N, C-alpha and C positions, 0 to 999 in steps of 0.2 A: 403513451406510456411517457413518464415525465421524466424529466433528466435533469441532472443537478450536477454541478460543481461546489466544493466547499467553500467555505467561509472566510477572511480573512481575518487573522490571528489564532487559527484551531490549529490546536497542537499534533505533532504528528501521533499520536495516540489516534485522538479525536480522529482522523483522517482516513486513520486507517481502519478503525472501525464500522466509517462510513462505506469506504468497500465495499468492506466483508459486508454491511448491510445492505449489497445492493444500491448505495447512492444516497440510502439515506440514514441520519446520525442517529443511532439507537436510543433510546432513554439514558441518561447516567447513569442508572443502577443495573443496565444491564452491557453497558460497556466492558470488553474485554481488554485484556493487558493486552502492550504490542503483540509481545509472541503471538499470542493467541489467535488476536486480528489479522496478523499477518499472515496465519498458517490459514485463515476461514478464507481471507481473499484469494491467498491461491491455492487453496484445494490439498493442502496437504493437512501432514498430522506433527506435532512433535520436531516441528525443524525449527532452527532458528532464526530471528527475522529476517535477517540478508539471502539468509538459505530460502528461505520461501520463498521472497520476494523475488529472487535471481529464478528459480524455479517458476514462479510465476509467469516470467518475461522470457524465459528460455527454455522449457522443461528438458533438452538435453544439454543444459551447462553445465561445465564439469566444475568442482570444485576449485582448481585453480585458474579459473576463468570467471571465478565470481566478481561481479563491481561494486563497489562499495555503494553504500548507501545513496547517496544525491547521486549516482553513474544510472543505477538500478533505476530508483525514482525517476530520472526524466527519461529513461528507456521508457518504463512502461506508460508517460504520462505524452511521452511522442516531444518534449520538449529538449532543452541544453540551457544548462549554464546558471538552474534552479537551482534553491534549498531543496530539499529531502522534501519537507511539508508542502512549500510552495509547489512541485513536481507535483504531487498525489491531489493537491489541492484542487488541482487542474483538470482532472481525470472528471469526464464525462460521462456518470452511468445513470 
């Protein structure tokens, strides 16, 4: 199984799509918008981006404990101090 991280300069939407697509960037024509890609990655439907990513990080986390975008992306990537997109780029699927 080939594992891959994201590419420098990729957008948040591109990284969410890569993660939602098991680590491979889909064709641009198949890209989901950010919320749809976040839900697909998290295995959820109908949630906002933050809710989906917080669910992916911890399915028992309550809304009052949600982390902000940078924090939850760093949690998912097991990194600290990175921007959301930089953290997501580092996730190796």
